[in-house]
C-alpha positions, 0 to 999 in steps of 0.5 A: 500500500502507499503510505506517507507519514506526512500526508494530510490524511495521516496527520489528521488521524494518525491512529486510524492511518497507522492501524491500517498500515499495521493491518495491511503492511506491518513492514513498510518502506517509505521514501519521501523527498527528505527522508527514507526509512522502514516502518514496523508496526508489530507490537511484539517485534518492537518490544521483544527485538528492537527495544531490547539490547539489540546488536543490530538497532542502535540509538546513538545515531539519534531518534530521528529520520536523519542522523544526529550523531553524538554518542554521548550521555543518554544517546548511547547504546549498552553497556555504557548507556545503562551505566550512564542511566544508573548514575542519574537513577537515584534522582528518580527513586520513589522517595525522591519523586514524592518530594515533587508532589508538593510542587505539582500540587502547588502549581496545579492550585495556582493554575486553577486559581488563575483559570477561575479568576478569568471573568468570562470563565473560558480559555485555552486549556493548553495555554492555561494548564497543560503547558505551564504545569510540566514546563514549570516542574521541569524547571524545578527538577532541573534546578532552573527558575520557574519563571524561565519556563516559557523560555525553555519551552521555546528552546525545546520547540526549536530543537524538536522542530529541527530534529524531526523536520529539517533534513540538513545534518547539524541544523540545530547547531546554531540554537545550541550555541545559545543554549549551551552557554546558559546551562554552562553558567548554571553548571559552573556555579555549582562547580564553584560552590563545591570548590569553595567548600573544599570538596573535590570528590562530591557525593549525594551528601552535598545535595540539599546543602552545599548544592541544591538538590536538583538534576544539574547538581546531580549531573555535576556530582555523578560518576560513570565508570569510576569517573565524573561526567564530562561537561558534554555529558552534563549538558546532555542531561540538561538537554534531556530534561529540556526536550524530554521533560515538557512536550510529552507530558503537555500532550498527555494532559491536553490529549486526555482532557480532549478525549474526556470532553469530546464525549461529555459522558466520560467527564461525568463518569470520571467525576462520579468515579475519580478512582478511574483517573489512573486508568484514564491516564494509561488509556490516553497514553495508549490511544493517543501517544504524545510521540507517534514513533521513534527511530533506530539505526542499523549497525550492520546489514540486516534482513527484515520481513524478507527485505535486505537493509544496509548498514545505517538504515533508518527504522521507524517503529510506530508506537501508535500502531503497536499501541492498537495491535489487536493481538495485544489490546482488546477493542484497540480502536476504542478509547476505554477509560475503564480499560484494566490497568494491566492491559492499558499499561502494556502500551509502548508510549514510554518505550521499553527495554534499555531505553525506557523513559526515566521520566515516566513516573513523574509524567504519570504523577503530574497527570494523576494530581492534575486531573484529581484537582481539575475534576474537583475544582472545575466540574463544569469543564466543557469544550468551547470550540474547535481544537487544533493538533500540534504541527509536528508529524512525529508528535500528537497533541492538542496545541489549541484546546478551548474550554469553558467552565462557568 
């Protein structure tokens, strides 16, 4: 079959488009004016072969249709990738994440108060709530001023746009020349505090004292394979938060609100049964994954489904196609907010295997607290006009979501 991931009909309803592709052509070769890659939509192939520690499929050439070679920090393959993750994992421990509950609750309350103060009781949910909550929490976790959140979001948008839409290699280098000095200033300040305290080999005991307990501090004190992180690796941690700590959670919040309000009986049921919030979150991630697909690059010639692929071939694995695989999910084309958690959580929206998203717990926590607050504080929420999807062919979310609550 003919399939174009960037065609208007695909962009309008990617769930239906990728489901049809999976059913008719689970392995597809796409060649467009800017990019050439294979597409697989089979859940088991993606989860059990591509996303494990594969000797064929590499992450270090970037997660896009064009090569973005760096082989640094998180953009590496095992075994180093696992060692690097382990150096930052303590910051995502359950006890550590619990510390962010107060910040999430505080920001949710502030955003809801702002909404309730609007005289006409209507506005854009994306702008008023879905965007600022994850963006501000990202700043809290990273150790940046919350007031800078929109500036950080602007940087992230530019990076993502160039990564997925500009076929020219290295097109994002100019914006990095703006971003890196900013983060270097924060990292240098933390290194200076350690020097002033006479600490040459810091460990976690300095967090919350000599250094603030945030991920820029953790990047400065972390050790991998017995050595401190290089400055390039420290910057990689900052970029991972900048690009990965905002847009996906923003789209999760907006997508879930959209699905709940487009069929008002869902919103009414959630108000009656608030215990379904967690189920609704996982079903949103399954049915409307914020990132439609990811990429890997072949390290050697390989054969898939009888097709010979050369070394450095690009492979897109369709998350939204896999998330609607009828071999895994019952009635996969329906949004079911009461889908059993054990089934819904099989989705691949946070990845799987060695590159499973480290930020998944905080994204889930933000959504859980947010919707518990929203159904209590704004019970009359309803759609107030046409919505608009995000422009990227790689992402799926509502960038415009007008609502009313009076």
